[in-house]
N, C-alpha and C positions, 0 to 999 in steps of 0.2 A: 572284899576290896570293892571300892566304888567303881562304877563304870566310867569309861572315858567321857561319855556325854555329860554325866553329872560333874565330873572334874572341870570340863570346859565351861559348863554353866556356872560353876562356882567362881572360876577365874573371871568370866565375863561380868558377873554381878559385882565382884570385888573391884574390878577396874572401874566400872560405872559408879560405884559407891565412893571411889577415891576423889572424884571431881568435887562434889559438895563438901566432902571432908577437908579437902585442901582449902576450900574457900573459908570454912570455919577456922582452920588453922591460921590462915592469914588474918582473920578477924580477931585473933587473940585468945581463942579457946585453949584451955589446958589439956594436957594429954589424956587424963582419965575421961573427961567428957567426950573427947574426940573418939576414944576407943569404944565407949558405949554407943555413940552415934553410929560409928562405922559398922560395928558388929550387929546392931539392931537393924540397920539398913540392909546388910547382907542377909540376915535371918528373914526379914520381911520379903525381900526379893526372891529368895529361895522358896519361901512358903507359897508365894504367888505363882512361881514357875512350876512347882510340883503339884499343888492342890488346885484343881480347876474350880471347885465349888465356891469357896469363899473369896475367890479372886475378884468378883465384881464388887465386893465390899472393901477389899484390901487395896485395890489399885488406886482409888482416890486418896487413901491414906498415904500410900507410897509416893504418889505425885506431890502431895503437900509437903511431906517430909523431905523429898528430894529437892523441891524448888525453894523451900524456906530459906536456906542460906544465901540465896541470890537476891532476896528481897530486902531492901533497906527501908525500914519503916520510918526512920527519922526524916529522910529526904522526902518521902511521900507526904508525911504530915506537914512538913514545911511548905510543900507546894500547895496543899489544900488551904493552909492558913493564908498564904499569899493570895490565892484565888478568891477567897471569900472575904477579903478586906481585913483580916486580922493583922496584928503587928508582925512584920517579918522578923525571922530569927536573925541574930547577928551572924556574920559569915563564919565565925569560928565556933558556933554553937553545937558542940557535940559531934561534929562530923569527922573530927580527927585530922582535918586538913588545916594547913597553915594558910594565912592570908597570902594572896599573890603579891609578890614583890614588884614595885614599880621600877622598871629598868629603862624607862624612856629618858634619853639625855636631856638635861636642862638646856634651855636656849641661852646662848651667850649674850651678854649685854650688848646693846648696839654700840658700835665704835663711833667715835667722833669723826666728823668729816673734815678734819683739819688737814 
């Protein structure tokens, strides 16, 4: 039977792995891909926690895998294109956002001074 410390470590790593997995779920990933990502993140986290030797090589990999769901490449590329004088992307170009609706009330026509 696993020790209590190992079970607590497993729960802690699983809870920490849920954060980027939830981000990928909201991004539209399917369940099989999410399961593979979640389990590989847990396995990598446990491997780093248990084995001290290869940890210095695996920690950068874990950081990249953990941070990757929070990075939006499309918005970064669009900012670079705008900065270097390239044609700007249209507002609806692949970001998944809808155009902002204009809710400003129109001015009433001027009334006659009669």
